[in-house]
N, C-alpha and C positions, 0 to 999 in steps of 0.2 A: 379188844378186851373188855370184859365186863367186871366192874368192881363188885365185891361181895362183902358181906358184913362180918364174917368171922374174924377173930383176932389172931389169925395165923400169920406169923412173921418169918422172914428169911433169916439167915444167920447174921445179917447186918441190921436187923430190926426194921426192915422195910415191910410194909403190908403186902401180902401176896394177893394177886388178882386172878380171878377165874378167866381162863382163855377158852375160846370155842374149840380150837384144836391147835396143838403145837407139836410138830414132829421134831423131837430132839431127845437126846439121852437125858434120863432123869438125873438130877443133880445129887440124888441120894443113892440110888441103886445102880446107876450107870445104864448100860445098854439092855437091861432086862425088859423094860417096857418103854417104847419110844413115843407112846401117846400121852403127852403131858397135858394136864388140865389147869395147873396152878403155876403162877410164875411171879418172879420179881423182875420188873422191867429194868430197874436201876442196876441190878447185879447180873442180869441176863441168866438167871437160874430158873429152871422149870422142873416140876415134880409130877410124877405119875400118880394115879389115884390110889395105888397101893401104899405109897410112901406118905401121901397127904390125902387123907380120906375126904371124899366129897362133902361139902357143907350142905347136904340135902336136909332140909327142915320140913317135915311133913311131906306135902306133895309139890315142893318147890325145889328146882335145881339150883346149883351154885350161882347161876346167872340171874336168879330171881324170877324164873318163869315156871309156870305150872307144868308138872309132869302129868301126862295123860296116858291112861292105859290103852294099849293097842293090842287087841286079841290075837292078831297074827302079824308078827314082825319078822319076815324072812330076810336073810342075807345081812344081818346085823350082828354085832357082838356086844356083850355087856361091858360097859365102861368101868365096872367095879371088878368083876372076876375075869374079864377078857374072854369068857367062853362064848360059843356060838349060841344065838337065841333061836330056838326051834319053835317056840309057841308065842305066848303073849309076853309083853314087857311094858314097863313104864318109860315114856319117851318125852323129851323136850325137842321138838322139831327145830327150833331156832338155834339151839346149841349143838344139835346132833349128839345128844346125850341119852343113853339107854341104860336101864337097870332091869336085869332079868327077874323073873318071879322069885327065884331062889334067893337072890341077894336082897330083894325087897322084903321078903319074909324075915330074913336075918336082921335087916335094918329096923323092922317094926318091933322085934323082941327086946 
């Protein structure tokens, strides 16, 4: 797990941590999205990116790594909207975190 700087807390006031990948039901929406990115180790609660928005600040992922634009990223899905990526996307290789161009534009607005 990678600690991140946002002040997001679980229901028991523990600081949430960025996780590279955690396959588990989201503590908020249940089985809707099983790819969780944030969690409370003490409570064993994990959240999907729809319920807990990624703390992407500029070109940095929640793990504190630079997101780099990849012009052709096949066989990946966006970690924000969960849609298939057919063209370019912003990617953190270390965290396996991808943001499609459509979600990136919304983030920038």
